[in-house]
C-alpha positions in Angstrom: -34.1 17.8 -32.5 -33.6 19.1 -36.1 -31.1 21.7 -35.2 -29.4 19.4 -32.7 -29.1 16.7 -35.3 -27.3 19.1 -37.6 -24.9 20.1 -35.0 -24.4 16.5 -34.1 -23.4 15.5 -37.5 -21.0 18.4 -37.7 -19.2 17.1 -34.5 -18.5 13.5 -35.7 -16.0 13.3 -38.4 -16.4 10.9 -41.4 -13.3 9.1 -40.3 -14.7 8.6 -36.8 -18.0 7.3 -38.3 -16.2 4.9 -40.7 -17.5 6.9 -43.6 -14.8 8.5 -45.7 -15.7 10.3 -48.8 -19.0 8.5 -49.0 -20.0 9.3 -45.5 -23.6 9.5 -44.8 -25.3 10.7 -41.6 -26.9 8.0 -39.5 -28.7 10.0 -37.0 -27.6 12.4 -34.3 -24.3 11.8 -32.6 -25.0 14.3 -30.0 -28.2 15.4 -28.2 -29.2 18.4 -26.2 -31.8 16.8 -23.9 -31.2 14.2 -21.2 -31.6 10.4 -21.8 -29.9 10.1 -25.2 -26.2 9.4 -25.8 -24.2 12.5 -26.4 -21.1 11.1 -28.0 -21.5 8.9 -31.1 -19.0 7.3 -33.6 -16.5 4.7 -32.8 -13.4 6.8 -32.9 -15.2 9.6 -31.0 -16.3 7.2 -28.2 -12.9 5.7 -27.9 -11.4 9.3 -27.6 -13.9 10.3 -25.0 -13.5 7.2 -22.9 -9.8 8.2 -22.7 -10.7 11.8 -21.7 -13.1 10.5 -19.0 -10.4 8.1 -17.7 -8.0 10.9 -17.6 -10.4 13.1 -15.6 -10.6 10.2 -13.1 -6.8 10.0 -12.9 -6.4 13.8 -12.4 -8.9 13.4 -9.5 -6.7 10.7 -8.1 -3.8 12.9 -8.2 -5.6 15.7 -6.3 -6.9 13.1 -3.7 -3.3 11.9 -3.3 -2.2 15.6 -2.8 -4.8 15.9 -0.1 -3.2 12.9 1.6 0.2 14.5 1.3 -1.1 17.6 3.0 -2.7 15.6 5.8 0.6 13.6 6.4 2.5 16.9 6.4 0.5 19.4 8.3 -1.6 17.0 10.5 0.4 13.9 11.2 4.0 15.6 10.9 5.2 12.6 9.1 7.6 13.7 6.4 8.6 10.2 5.3 4.9 9.3 4.8 4.3 12.5 2.9 7.3 11.7 0.6 6.1 8.2 -0.1 2.6 9.6 -1.0 4.4 12.3 -3.2 6.0 9.5 -5.2 2.7 7.9 -5.8 1.2 11.2 -6.8 4.1 11.7 -9.3 3.3 8.3 -10.8 -0.4 9.2 -11.2 0.6 12.5 -12.8 2.7 10.6 -15.4 -0.4 8.4 -16.1 -2.5 11.5 -16.7 0.0 13.0 -19.0 0.1 9.8 -21.0 -3.7 9.9 -21.2 -3.6 13.4 -22.6 -1.2 12.4 -25.3 -3.3 9.4 -26.2 -6.5 11.6 -26.5 -4.7 14.1 -28.6 -3.3 11.3 -30.9 -6.9 10.1 -31.6 -7.8 13.7 -32.6 -5.0 13.5 -35.0 -6.4 10.3 -36.4 -9.7 11.9 -37.3 -11.7 11.7 -34.1 -14.3 14.7 -34.4 -14.2 17.4 -37.2 -11.4 19.7 -37.3 -13.5 22.7 -36.2 -13.8 21.0 -32.8 -10.5 19.4 -32.4 -8.6 22.5 -31.3 -11.2 23.1 -28.6 -11.0 19.4 -27.5 -7.2 19.3 -27.5 -7.2 22.5 -25.2 -9.7 20.9 -23.0 -7.4 17.9 -22.4 -4.4 20.2 -22.0 -6.2 22.2 -19.2 -7.2 19.0 -17.4 -3.6 17.9 -17.5 -2.5 21.2 -16.0 -4.6 20.5 -12.9 -2.5 17.4 -12.3 0.8 19.3 -13.1 0.0 22.1 -10.6 -0.8 19.6 -7.9 2.5 17.9 -8.5 4.3 21.2 -8.3 2.6 22.1 -5.1 3.5 18.8 -3.6 7.2 19.2 -4.5 7.4 22.8 -3.1 5.9 21.4 0.1 8.3 18.4 0.5 11.4 20.4 -0.1 10.7 22.3 3.2 11.9 19.8 5.6 12.8 22.3 8.3 9.4 24.0 8.0 7.6 20.9 9.2 9.9 20.9 12.4 9.3 24.6 13.0 5.5 24.2 12.6 5.4 21.3 14.8 7.3 23.1 17.6 5.2 26.3 17.3 1.9 24.4 17.2 2.7 22.9 20.6 3.4 26.3 22.1 0.8 28.5 20.3 -2.9 27.4 20.0 -3.5 29.9 17.2 -0.8 28.5 15.1 -2.2 25.0 15.8 -5.5 26.0 14.6 -4.2 27.9 11.6 -2.1 25.1 10.3 -5.2 22.8 10.3 -6.6 25.0 7.5 -4.2 23.5 5.1 -6.1 20.3 5.4 -9.4 22.1 5.1 -8.2 23.8 2.0 -6.9 20.6 0.4 -10.2 18.9 1.1 -12.1 21.7 -0.6 -9.7 21.6 -3.7 -10.5 17.8 -3.9 -14.2 18.6 -4.0 -13.6 21.2 -6.7 -11.7 18.7 -8.9 -14.2 16.0 -8.2 -17.0 18.2 -9.5 -14.8 19.0 -12.6 -14.4 15.2 -13.2 -18.2 14.8 -12.9 -18.6 17.7 -15.4 -16.3 16.0 -18.0 -18.3 12.7 -17.6 -21.6 14.5 -18.1 -20.4 15.8 -21.4 -21.1 12.3 -22.7 -24.8 12.3 -21.5 -26.0 15.9 -21.4 -24.3 19.1 -22.2 -26.7 21.2 -20.0 -25.8 19.0 -17.1 -22.1 19.3 -17.8 -22.4 23.1 -17.9 -24.3 23.2 -14.6 -21.6 21.1 -13.0 -18.8 23.4 -14.5 -20.5 26.4 -12.9 -20.4 24.7 -9.5 -16.6 24.3 -10.0 -16.4 28.0 -10.4 -18.4 28.5 -7.1 -16.1 25.9 -5.3 -13.0 27.7 -6.6 -14.2 30.9 -5.1 -14.5 29.1 -1.7 -11.0 28.0 -2.1 -9.9 31.6 -2.8 -11.6 32.8 0.3 -9.7 30.3 2.4 -6.4 31.1 0.7 -7.0 34.8 1.4 -7.9 34.1 5.0 -4.8 31.9 5.6 -2.4 34.4 4.0 -3.9 37.2 6.1 -3.6 35.3 9.4 0.0 34.2 8.4 1.2 37.8 8.2 -0.6 38.6 11.3 1.5 35.9 13.1 4.7 36.4 11.0 6.8 37.7 14.1 6.4 34.1 15.5 8.0 32.5 12.4 11.4 32.7 11.0 11.2 35.3 8.0 12.1 32.6 5.4 9.3 30.3 6.8 6.8 33.1 6.2 7.8 33.3 2.5 7.7 29.5 2.2 4.3 29.1 3.9 2.8 31.8 1.7 4.3 30.0 -1.4 2.7 26.7 -0.4 -0.8 28.3 0.1 -0.5 30.1 -3.2 0.5 26.9 -5.1 -2.4 25.0 -3.5 -4.8 27.8 -4.6 -3.5 27.4 -8.1 -4.8 23.9 -8.2 -8.3 25.1 -7.9 -7.5 28.0 -10.4 -6.6 25.4 -13.0 -9.7 23.5 -12.3 -11.7 26.7 -12.9 -9.8 27.3 -16.2 -10.9 23.8 -17.1 -14.5 24.4 -16.3 -14.5 27.5 -18.2 -13.3 25.6 -21.3 -16.2 23.1 -20.8 -18.7 26.0 -20.7 -17.2 27.5 -23.9 -17.2 24.1 -25.7 -20.9 23.6 -24.6 -21.7 27.0 -26.1 -19.9 26.1 -29.3 -21.8 22.9 -29.6 -25.3 24.3 -28.9 -25.1 27.5 -31.2 
């Protein structure tokens, strides 16, 4: 634990420890084995509680997005989808507020300057997951005529009916990806190795989303003669924006892995 203790003391700022100029190390603030607390220092713990809460809010945003997708592509209920969309936007606003609160604590001295940039970037990338989900939702709900066309075509064509169900499958997989990301953020408080392991699972899940996205686009263009030309473009755009949510989650997981490497070297 000798090397770990030195790194731990480097992470916690004197301000966060209540030390100031006469700051003295009072034992490790981080540890690199399971069972011990990872985050120490009053200000640091407060900041990390905000970050954990924000990861939970971002997960709520993505879960709400999955509900929007289900209402739109499974239940053909645009009014319900729009109501869920408003709830999603409220959650995204909450997530954005949490990011600002976290960054404000960094500005007040939580953690040493060498780590604040990485942590601020971590919070920014987490917020982008929620932003991207909201953007995908808005793109979808603007296409009122699309839901009517899909509903009609699904009744006539079994292949289209089966294909449009993949939107729900993809949304569910995106939720699983972001849920693992949230778990990784929470694990940072306990064990960096565990957080890294979960972050790598996020990468694997994002790859699964990519495969579904690619398959859906290929099938869409195989069936494009059945749709209005504009509908093909709009559907491809919705699929791409959904895939972007998982992409942003992967970006965040990469930041966690990089932060872990920084802390352990």
